[in-house]
ZALO-678743 format. One record per residue (C-alpha): residue number from 1; x, y, z. Coordinates in Angstrom, 2 decimals. Example, Ala and Ser with C-alpha at 12.3 -4.5 7.8 and 13.67 -1.06 7.14 Angstrom:
REM ZALO-678743
<site num="1" xx="12.30" yy="-4.50" zz="7.80"/>
<site num="2" xx="13.67" yy="-1.06" zz="7.14"/>
This chain:
REM ZALO-678743
<site num="1" xx="-16.28" yy="85.92" zz="3.01"/>
<site num="2" xx="-18.18" yy="89.16" zz="3.38"/>
<site num="3" xx="-19.33" yy="90.89" zz="6.56"/>
<site num="4" xx="-21.81" yy="93.72" zz="6.95"/>
<site num="5" xx="-20.90" yy="95.84" zz="9.95"/>
<site num="6" xx="-23.73" yy="97.68" zz="11.71"/>
<site num="7" xx="-22.33" yy="99.63" zz="14.69"/>
<site num="8" xx="-25.77" yy="100.86" zz="15.81"/>
<site num="9" xx="-25.97" yy="103.17" zz="18.81"/>
<site num="10" xx="-23.91" yy="104.06" zz="21.87"/>
<site num="11" xx="-21.00" yy="101.76" zz="22.66"/>
<site num="12" xx="-21.83" yy="99.68" zz="19.60"/>
<site num="13" xx="-19.83" yy="102.24" zz="17.67"/>
<site num="14" xx="-16.80" yy="101.45" zz="19.84"/>
<site num="15" xx="-16.92" yy="97.70" zz="20.36"/>
<site num="16" xx="-17.85" yy="96.65" zz="16.82"/>
<site num="17" xx="-14.71" yy="98.12" zz="15.21"/>
<site num="18" xx="-12.69" yy="96.27" zz="17.87"/>
<site num="19" xx="-14.37" yy="92.97" zz="16.98"/>
<site num="20" xx="-13.80" yy="93.59" zz="13.27"/>
<site num="21" xx="-10.05" yy="94.03" zz="13.88"/>
<site num="22" xx="-9.94" yy="90.68" zz="15.67"/>
<site num="23" xx="-11.90" yy="88.98" zz="12.89"/>
<site num="24" xx="-9.57" yy="90.40" zz="10.25"/>
<site num="25" xx="-6.60" yy="89.09" zz="12.21"/>
<site num="26" xx="-7.84" yy="85.50" zz="11.83"/>
<site num="27" xx="-9.55" yy="85.97" zz="8.44"/>
<site num="28" xx="-7.33" yy="88.36" zz="6.44"/>
<site num="29" xx="-9.44" yy="87.99" zz="3.28"/>
<site num="30" xx="-12.62" yy="89.09" zz="5.04"/>
<site num="31" xx="-14.40" yy="91.80" zz="3.07"/>
<site num="32" xx="-16.11" yy="94.36" zz="5.32"/>
<site num="33" xx="-18.85" yy="96.81" zz="4.36"/>
<site num="34" xx="-20.62" yy="99.18" zz="6.75"/>
<site num="35" xx="-24.35" yy="99.76" zz="6.99"/>
<site num="36" xx="-26.56" yy="101.69" zz="9.39"/>
<site num="37" xx="-29.42" yy="100.91" zz="11.73"/>
<site num="38" xx="-30.61" yy="102.02" zz="15.16"/>
<site num="39" xx="-32.24" yy="104.89" zz="17.02"/>
<site num="40" xx="-29.95" yy="107.52" zz="15.52"/>
<site num="41" xx="-30.83" yy="106.19" zz="12.08"/>
<site num="42" xx="-34.54" yy="106.46" zz="12.91"/>
<site num="43" xx="-34.12" yy="110.04" zz="14.09"/>
<site num="44" xx="-32.40" yy="110.92" zz="10.84"/>
<site num="45" xx="-34.33" yy="108.84" zz="8.29"/>
<site num="46" xx="-37.61" yy="107.91" zz="9.98"/>
<site num="47" xx="-36.82" yy="104.17" zz="9.92"/>
<site num="48" xx="-34.61" yy="102.20" zz="12.29"/>
<site num="49" xx="-33.37" yy="99.90" zz="9.51"/>
<site num="50" xx="-33.16" yy="101.21" zz="5.93"/>
<site num="51" xx="-34.06" yy="98.70" zz="3.26"/>
<site num="52" xx="-30.51" yy="99.05" zz="1.90"/>
<site num="53" xx="-29.20" yy="97.60" zz="5.15"/>
<site num="54" xx="-31.56" yy="94.61" zz="4.99"/>
<site num="55" xx="-30.54" yy="93.89" zz="1.41"/>
<site num="56" xx="-26.84" yy="94.23" zz="2.20"/>
<site num="57" xx="-27.09" yy="91.68" zz="5.02"/>
<site num="58" xx="-29.16" yy="89.32" zz="2.88"/>
<site num="59" xx="-26.59" yy="89.51" zz="0.07"/>
<site num="60" xx="-23.56" yy="89.06" zz="2.33"/>
<site num="61" xx="-25.13" yy="86.36" zz="4.49"/>
<site num="62" xx="-23.43" yy="87.65" zz="7.64"/>
<site num="63" xx="-23.51" yy="90.78" zz="9.79"/>
<site num="64" xx="-22.16" yy="92.03" zz="13.10"/>
<site num="65" xx="-24.58" yy="94.32" zz="14.93"/>
<site num="66" xx="-23.43" yy="96.51" zz="17.80"/>
<site num="67" xx="-26.18" yy="97.84" zz="20.05"/>
<site num="68" xx="-29.50" yy="99.59" zz="19.81"/>
<site num="69" xx="-30.82" yy="102.43" zz="21.91"/>
<site num="70" xx="-34.59" yy="102.20" zz="22.16"/>
<site num="71" xx="-36.88" yy="104.70" zz="23.89"/>
<site num="72" xx="-38.79" yy="103.50" zz="26.96"/>
<site num="73" xx="-42.00" yy="104.94" zz="25.57"/>
<site num="74" xx="-43.96" yy="104.34" zz="22.37"/>
<site num="75" xx="-42.67" yy="106.44" zz="19.47"/>
<site num="76" xx="-44.93" yy="106.37" zz="16.40"/>
<site num="77" xx="-43.28" yy="104.53" zz="13.53"/>
<site num="78" xx="-40.34" yy="103.23" zz="15.57"/>
<site num="79" xx="-39.46" yy="99.57" zz="16.06"/>
<site num="80" xx="-36.22" yy="98.26" zz="17.50"/>
<site num="81" xx="-33.58" yy="97.84" zz="14.82"/>
<site num="82" xx="-32.55" yy="94.36" zz="15.90"/>
<site num="83" xx="-36.18" yy="93.19" zz="16.05"/>
<site num="84" xx="-36.69" yy="94.63" zz="12.59"/>
<site num="85" xx="-33.67" yy="92.76" zz="11.23"/>
<site num="86" xx="-34.78" yy="89.52" zz="12.85"/>
<site num="87" xx="-38.20" yy="89.85" zz="11.27"/>
<site num="88" xx="-37.07" yy="91.02" zz="7.82"/>
<site num="89" xx="-34.42" yy="88.29" zz="7.50"/>
<site num="90" xx="-36.40" yy="85.58" zz="9.34"/>
<site num="91" xx="-33.61" yy="85.09" zz="11.86"/>
<site num="92" xx="-35.59" yy="82.53" zz="13.76"/>
<site num="93" xx="-32.94" yy="81.12" zz="16.11"/>
<site num="94" xx="-31.09" yy="83.12" zz="18.75"/>
<site num="95" xx="-28.14" yy="81.18" zz="20.10"/>
<site num="96" xx="-26.55" yy="82.27" zz="23.37"/>
<site num="97" xx="-23.58" yy="80.23" zz="24.65"/>
<site num="98" xx="-22.69" yy="80.70" zz="28.32"/>
<site num="99" xx="-19.25" yy="79.43" zz="29.26"/>
<site num="100" xx="-17.18" yy="80.07" zz="32.38"/>
<site num="101" xx="-14.43" yy="82.65" zz="31.83"/>
<site num="102" xx="-11.46" yy="83.49" zz="34.09"/>
<site num="103" xx="-12.84" yy="86.65" zz="35.67"/>
<site num="104" xx="-13.89" yy="87.39" zz="39.25"/>
<site num="105" xx="-17.41" yy="86.37" zz="40.18"/>
<site num="106" xx="-17.82" yy="83.64" zz="37.58"/>
<site num="107" xx="-18.42" yy="79.98" zz="38.33"/>
<site num="108" xx="-16.19" yy="77.21" zz="36.97"/>
<site num="109" xx="-17.73" yy="74.34" zz="35.07"/>
<site num="110" xx="-20.55" yy="76.22" zz="33.34"/>
<site num="111" xx="-20.83" yy="75.36" zz="29.64"/>
<site num="112" xx="-24.38" yy="75.67" zz="28.32"/>
<site num="113" xx="-26.27" yy="77.05" zz="25.34"/>
<site num="114" xx="-29.65" yy="78.77" zz="25.35"/>
<site num="115" xx="-31.54" yy="78.52" zz="22.07"/>
<site num="116" xx="-34.37" yy="81.02" zz="21.86"/>
<site num="117" xx="-37.19" yy="81.13" zz="19.33"/>
<site num="118" xx="-36.64" yy="84.53" zz="17.80"/>
<site num="119" xx="-39.69" yy="85.49" zz="15.73"/>
<site num="120" xx="-42.83" yy="84.81" zz="17.76"/>
<site num="121" xx="-44.24" yy="84.99" zz="21.26"/>
<site num="122" xx="-44.89" yy="88.42" zz="22.72"/>
<site num="123" xx="-42.22" yy="89.94" zz="20.49"/>
<site num="124" xx="-44.48" yy="90.01" zz="17.44"/>
<site num="125" xx="-45.17" yy="93.58" zz="18.58"/>
<site num="126" xx="-48.94" yy="93.53" zz="18.25"/>
<site num="127" xx="-50.32" yy="95.64" zz="21.09"/>
<site num="128" xx="-53.47" yy="97.65" zz="21.53"/>
<site num="129" xx="-54.94" yy="99.85" zz="24.23"/>
<site num="130" xx="-58.05" yy="101.97" zz="24.80"/>
<site num="131" xx="-56.36" yy="103.83" zz="27.63"/>
<site num="132" xx="-57.91" yy="101.62" zz="30.27"/>
<site num="133" xx="-57.02" yy="98.13" zz="29.10"/>
<site num="134" xx="-53.85" yy="97.21" zz="27.20"/>
<site num="135" xx="-53.41" yy="93.90" zz="25.42"/>
<site num="136" xx="-50.54" yy="92.17" zz="23.61"/>
<site num="137" xx="-50.72" yy="89.25" zz="21.20"/>
<site num="138" xx="-48.62" yy="86.20" zz="22.06"/>
<site num="139" xx="-48.30" yy="84.01" zz="18.96"/>
<site num="140" xx="-46.89" yy="80.47" zz="18.92"/>
<site num="141" xx="-46.99" yy="78.32" zz="15.79"/>
<site num="142" xx="-46.20" yy="74.66" zz="15.25"/>
<site num="143" xx="-43.89" yy="75.46" zz="12.30"/>
<site num="144" xx="-41.73" yy="77.94" zz="14.24"/>
<site num="145" xx="-41.62" yy="75.69" zz="17.28"/>
<site num="146" xx="-40.52" yy="72.71" zz="15.21"/>
<site num="147" xx="-37.73" yy="74.56" zz="13.44"/>
<site num="148" xx="-36.30" yy="75.97" zz="16.69"/>
<site num="149" xx="-36.54" yy="72.49" zz="18.16"/>
<site num="150" xx="-34.50" yy="71.15" zz="15.24"/>
<site num="151" xx="-31.77" yy="73.76" zz="15.81"/>
<site num="152" xx="-31.66" yy="73.04" zz="19.53"/>
<site num="153" xx="-31.50" yy="69.28" zz="18.97"/>
<site num="154" xx="-28.62" yy="69.77" zz="16.53"/>
<site num="155" xx="-26.65" yy="71.89" zz="19.00"/>
<site num="156" xx="-27.29" yy="69.77" zz="22.09"/>
<site num="157" xx="-24.56" yy="67.39" zz="23.18"/>
<site num="158" xx="-26.39" yy="64.92" zz="25.43"/>
<site num="159" xx="-29.41" yy="66.62" zz="26.99"/>
<site num="160" xx="-32.01" yy="69.14" zz="25.79"/>
<site num="161" xx="-34.13" yy="71.05" zz="28.30"/>
<site num="162" xx="-37.45" yy="72.36" zz="26.95"/>
<site num="163" xx="-38.63" yy="75.39" zz="28.93"/>
<site num="164" xx="-42.31" yy="76.38" zz="29.03"/>
<site num="165" xx="-45.23" yy="77.36" zz="31.28"/>
<site num="166" xx="-47.81" yy="74.97" zz="29.87"/>
<site num="167" xx="-49.43" yy="74.50" zz="33.27"/>
<site num="168" xx="-50.76" yy="78.08" zz="32.94"/>
<site num="169" xx="-50.67" yy="78.50" zz="29.15"/>
<site num="170" xx="-51.62" yy="75.04" zz="27.88"/>
<site num="171" xx="-52.48" yy="76.05" zz="24.31"/>
<site num="172" xx="-49.50" yy="78.28" zz="23.44"/>
<site num="173" xx="-46.76" yy="76.83" zz="25.62"/>
<site num="174" xx="-48.25" yy="73.39" zz="25.23"/>
<site num="175" xx="-47.92" yy="73.67" zz="21.46"/>
<site num="176" xx="-44.31" yy="74.84" zz="21.80"/>
<site num="177" xx="-43.38" yy="72.04" zz="24.21"/>
<site num="178" xx="-45.03" yy="69.25" zz="22.23"/>
<site num="179" xx="-43.64" yy="70.45" zz="18.89"/>
<site num="180" xx="-40.09" yy="70.73" zz="20.20"/>
<site num="181" xx="-40.22" yy="67.34" zz="21.92"/>
<site num="182" xx="-41.53" yy="65.65" zz="18.78"/>
<site num="183" xx="-38.93" yy="67.08" zz="16.39"/>
<site num="184" xx="-36.09" yy="66.55" zz="18.87"/>
<site num="185" xx="-37.08" yy="62.91" zz="19.16"/>
<site num="186" xx="-37.10" yy="62.54" zz="15.39"/>
<site num="187" xx="-33.81" yy="64.37" zz="14.78"/>
<site num="188" xx="-31.87" yy="62.99" zz="17.74"/>
<site num="189" xx="-33.28" yy="59.75" zz="19.15"/>
<site num="190" xx="-30.07" yy="59.47" zz="21.20"/>
<site num="191" xx="-30.79" yy="62.76" zz="22.98"/>
<site num="192" xx="-32.11" yy="62.96" zz="26.52"/>
<site num="193" xx="-35.03" yy="65.42" zz="26.47"/>
<site num="194" xx="-36.41" yy="66.92" zz="29.67"/>
<site num="195" xx="-38.79" yy="69.77" zz="30.33"/>
<site num="196" xx="-38.91" yy="72.42" zz="33.04"/>
<site num="197" xx="-41.36" yy="75.16" zz="33.91"/>
<site num="198" xx="-39.71" yy="78.51" zz="33.29"/>
<site num="199" xx="-39.66" yy="79.50" zz="36.97"/>
<site num="200" xx="-38.03" yy="76.20" zz="37.89"/>
<site num="201" xx="-35.51" yy="76.65" zz="35.09"/>
<site num="202" xx="-34.66" yy="80.12" zz="36.41"/>
<site num="203" xx="-34.12" yy="78.65" zz="39.87"/>
<site num="204" xx="-31.72" yy="76.01" zz="38.59"/>
<site num="205" xx="-29.87" yy="78.51" zz="36.38"/>
<site num="206" xx="-29.29" yy="80.68" zz="39.43"/>
<site num="207" xx="-28.36" yy="77.79" zz="41.72"/>
<site num="208" xx="-26.88" yy="74.92" zz="39.68"/>
<site num="209" xx="-26.12" yy="76.09" zz="36.13"/>
<site num="210" xx="-23.72" yy="73.14" zz="35.63"/>
<site num="211" xx="-26.70" yy="70.80" zz="35.27"/>
<site num="212" xx="-27.63" yy="72.29" zz="31.88"/>
<site num="213" xx="-26.39" yy="71.34" zz="28.44"/>
<site num="214" xx="-28.75" yy="73.04" zz="25.97"/>
<site num="215" xx="-31.94" yy="74.94" zz="26.79"/>
<site num="216" xx="-34.63" yy="75.77" zz="24.24"/>
<site num="217" xx="-37.35" yy="78.29" zz="25.05"/>
<site num="218" xx="-39.96" yy="80.60" zz="23.52"/>
<site num="219" xx="-38.90" yy="84.17" zz="22.80"/>
<site num="220" xx="-39.56" yy="86.02" zz="26.07"/>
<site num="221" xx="-38.45" yy="83.19" zz="28.36"/>
<site num="222" xx="-35.26" yy="82.71" zz="26.37"/>
<site num="223" xx="-34.52" yy="86.43" zz="26.50"/>
<site num="224" xx="-34.82" yy="86.56" zz="30.29"/>
<site num="225" xx="-33.09" yy="83.26" zz="31.03"/>
<site num="226" xx="-30.11" yy="84.03" zz="28.80"/>
<site num="227" xx="-29.54" yy="87.37" zz="30.54"/>
<site num="228" xx="-29.76" yy="85.60" zz="33.88"/>
<site num="229" xx="-27.29" yy="82.93" zz="32.78"/>
<site num="230" xx="-24.82" yy="85.57" zz="31.54"/>
<site num="231" xx="-23.76" yy="86.21" zz="35.14"/>
<site num="232" xx="-21.86" yy="82.91" zz="35.07"/>
<site num="233" xx="-19.63" yy="84.01" zz="32.17"/>
<site num="234" xx="-18.82" yy="87.35" zz="33.81"/>
<site num="235" xx="-21.78" yy="89.53" zz="32.94"/>
<site num="236" xx="-23.36" yy="91.11" zz="29.88"/>
<site num="237" xx="-20.07" yy="92.73" zz="28.85"/>
<site num="238" xx="-18.73" yy="89.26" zz="28.07"/>
<site num="239" xx="-21.88" yy="87.63" zz="26.66"/>
<site num="240" xx="-22.07" yy="86.93" zz="22.90"/>
<site num="241" xx="-25.02" yy="85.86" zz="20.76"/>
<site num="242" xx="-25.92" yy="85.10" zz="17.18"/>
<site num="243" xx="-29.22" yy="85.18" zz="15.26"/>
<site num="244" xx="-29.52" yy="82.44" zz="12.65"/>
<site num="245" xx="-31.79" yy="82.11" zz="9.63"/>
<site num="246" xx="-31.60" yy="80.24" zz="6.35"/>
<site num="247" xx="-28.32" yy="81.31" zz="4.77"/>
<site num="248" xx="-27.97" yy="84.44" zz="6.90"/>
<site num="249" xx="-26.61" yy="85.20" zz="10.36"/>
<site num="250" xx="-26.43" yy="88.36" zz="12.47"/>
<site num="251" xx="-24.16" yy="88.26" zz="15.51"/>
<site num="252" xx="-24.59" yy="90.75" zz="18.33"/>
<site num="253" xx="-23.20" yy="91.30" zz="21.80"/>
<site num="254" xx="-25.89" yy="90.89" zz="24.43"/>
<site num="255" xx="-25.27" yy="94.22" zz="26.14"/>
<site num="256" xx="-27.16" yy="97.40" zz="25.31"/>
<site num="257" xx="-25.98" yy="100.76" zz="24.04"/>
<site num="258" xx="-24.82" yy="101.90" zz="27.53"/>
<site num="259" xx="-25.32" yy="105.65" zz="26.96"/>
<site num="260" xx="-23.74" yy="106.40" zz="30.34"/>
<site num="261" xx="-20.30" yy="105.32" zz="29.11"/>
<site num="262" xx="-20.67" yy="105.81" zz="25.35"/>
<site num="263" xx="-17.86" yy="107.88" zz="23.90"/>
<site num="264" xx="-15.56" yy="107.43" zz="26.90"/>
<site num="265" xx="-13.50" yy="104.64" zz="25.33"/>
<site num="266" xx="-13.96" yy="102.25" zz="28.26"/>
<site num="267" xx="-16.60" yy="99.85" zz="26.91"/>
<site num="268" xx="-15.73" yy="96.16" zz="27.14"/>
<site num="269" xx="-15.26" yy="94.76" zz="23.60"/>
<site num="270" xx="-15.18" yy="91.09" zz="24.65"/>
<site num="271" xx="-18.88" yy="90.35" zz="24.01"/>
<site num="272" xx="-18.58" yy="91.79" zz="20.50"/>
<site num="273" xx="-15.33" yy="89.92" zz="19.88"/>
<site num="274" xx="-16.86" yy="86.62" zz="21.01"/>
<site num="275" xx="-19.91" yy="87.33" zz="18.85"/>
<site num="276" xx="-17.52" yy="87.56" zz="15.92"/>
<site num="277" xx="-16.23" yy="84.12" zz="16.88"/>
<site num="278" xx="-19.80" yy="82.83" zz="16.63"/>
<site num="279" xx="-19.92" yy="84.09" zz="13.04"/>
<site num="280" xx="-16.79" yy="82.05" zz="12.34"/>
<site num="281" xx="-18.42" yy="78.95" zz="13.80"/>
<site num="282" xx="-21.99" yy="79.22" zz="12.52"/>
<site num="283" xx="-21.95" yy="81.46" zz="9.44"/>
<site num="284" xx="-18.61" yy="80.73" zz="7.77"/>
<site num="285" xx="-17.91" yy="77.20" zz="9.03"/>
<site num="286" xx="-14.42" yy="78.12" zz="10.21"/>
<site num="287" xx="-14.31" yy="76.60" zz="13.70"/>
<site num="288" xx="-10.52" yy="76.94" zz="13.86"/>
<site num="289" xx="-10.84" yy="80.72" zz="13.56"/>
<site num="290" xx="-13.53" yy="80.73" zz="16.26"/>
<site num="291" xx="-11.31" yy="78.71" zz="18.59"/>
<site num="292" xx="-8.35" yy="81.04" zz="17.94"/>
<site num="293" xx="-10.44" yy="84.04" zz="18.98"/>
<site num="294" xx="-11.88" yy="82.31" zz="22.03"/>
<site num="295" xx="-8.42" yy="81.17" zz="23.19"/>
<site num="296" xx="-7.06" yy="84.70" zz="22.75"/>
<site num="297" xx="-9.90" yy="86.12" zz="24.85"/>
<site num="298" xx="-9.24" yy="83.58" zz="27.58"/>
<site num="299" xx="-5.51" yy="84.34" zz="27.55"/>
<site num="300" xx="-6.16" yy="88.07" zz="27.82"/>
<site num="301" xx="-8.49" yy="87.60" zz="30.77"/>
<site num="302" xx="-6.13" yy="85.13" zz="32.47"/>
<site num="303" xx="-3.36" yy="87.71" zz="32.19"/>
<site num="304" xx="-5.48" yy="90.14" zz="34.23"/>
<site num="305" xx="-6.60" yy="92.36" zz="31.36"/>
<site num="306" xx="-9.85" yy="94.02" zz="32.43"/>
<site num="307" xx="-12.00" yy="97.01" zz="31.55"/>
<site num="308" xx="-13.77" yy="98.99" zz="34.31"/>
<site num="309" xx="-16.86" yy="96.75" zz="34.28"/>
<site num="310" xx="-14.57" yy="93.90" zz="35.33"/>
<site num="311" xx="-12.80" yy="95.95" zz="37.99"/>
<site num="312" xx="-9.90" yy="96.95" zz="35.78"/>
<site num="313" xx="-8.65" yy="100.13" zz="34.17"/>
<site num="314" xx="-8.09" yy="99.18" zz="30.52"/>
<site num="315" xx="-9.66" yy="101.16" zz="27.72"/>
<site num="316" xx="-11.52" yy="99.53" zz="24.85"/>
<site num="317" xx="-8.42" yy="99.90" zz="22.70"/>
<site num="318" xx="-6.12" yy="98.38" zz="25.32"/>
<site num="319" xx="-8.43" yy="95.42" zz="25.87"/>
<site num="320" xx="-8.61" yy="94.83" zz="22.12"/>
<site num="321" xx="-4.82" yy="94.87" zz="21.91"/>
<site num="322" xx="-4.61" yy="92.38" zz="24.78"/>
<site num="323" xx="-6.79" yy="89.97" zz="22.78"/>
<site num="324" xx="-4.81" yy="90.50" zz="19.58"/>
<site num="325" xx="-1.58" yy="89.92" zz="21.47"/>
<site num="326" xx="-2.92" yy="86.54" zz="22.61"/>
<site num="327" xx="-3.38" yy="85.24" zz="19.07"/>
């Protein structure tokens, strides 16, 4: 097994090495190579993702990405590193599990997955403006909708919830909804398939998240809903994700680069560690290794181990050791 490590920006440079140590503890033969991407890379090289990084990930088939710091204004020539990787490697499925963890403020009994179409929608990045009117292209295709529907149907246990806003966007969201429902019916005739408008889905996620099994949504809706749902697992510092394509996977913690705490050694490594577990499950087909990591995380949290974002005082290093000690 080979892993390309891309620390990225900010706290990515602190939490990714922690996750790699945990992965190497369960997979001693894991070969690790480092590559670069992110805002700092753009400032130095003029591109957020060098072609060498894309090729390294494609060759290895698996990568762990840390975090990206993106400017809040348009910078000529710049595009988010993670969006660039998703596009270049056709990482069409973003998978975000949300599972109750033993930390204050979480809710017991939550165990859901949000599957987000990862290549289309408003995130195609085609915008234009004349200074008075600004427009953005929102692209939905049958092919992309069908393949994300197939992934979601495969991951669902008993029920699949298709999220859309076809009452307002009947052509784009209607195409997504109908394509997903058709392929889910073909792939899993045993599966219960329901649909919810995105605002209704947000309401239920905030009020009764236990009702959900697997949610599938277009890009923007999935992005927002998965961040909302992360509150039930303890917040963004505990939320993992993985981007899947054909023969390639890039895992990434959900949190950002957190420049306010970068370099202080207090970033929570759990989201990155759990993202590594997703690589074990989805990229390398080693579910036992994934379960070992997830159990160790749970044991550490049950013991009271907590970084400042969870109300504790542990450093990144101390939290990492607490997980390793639970293996």
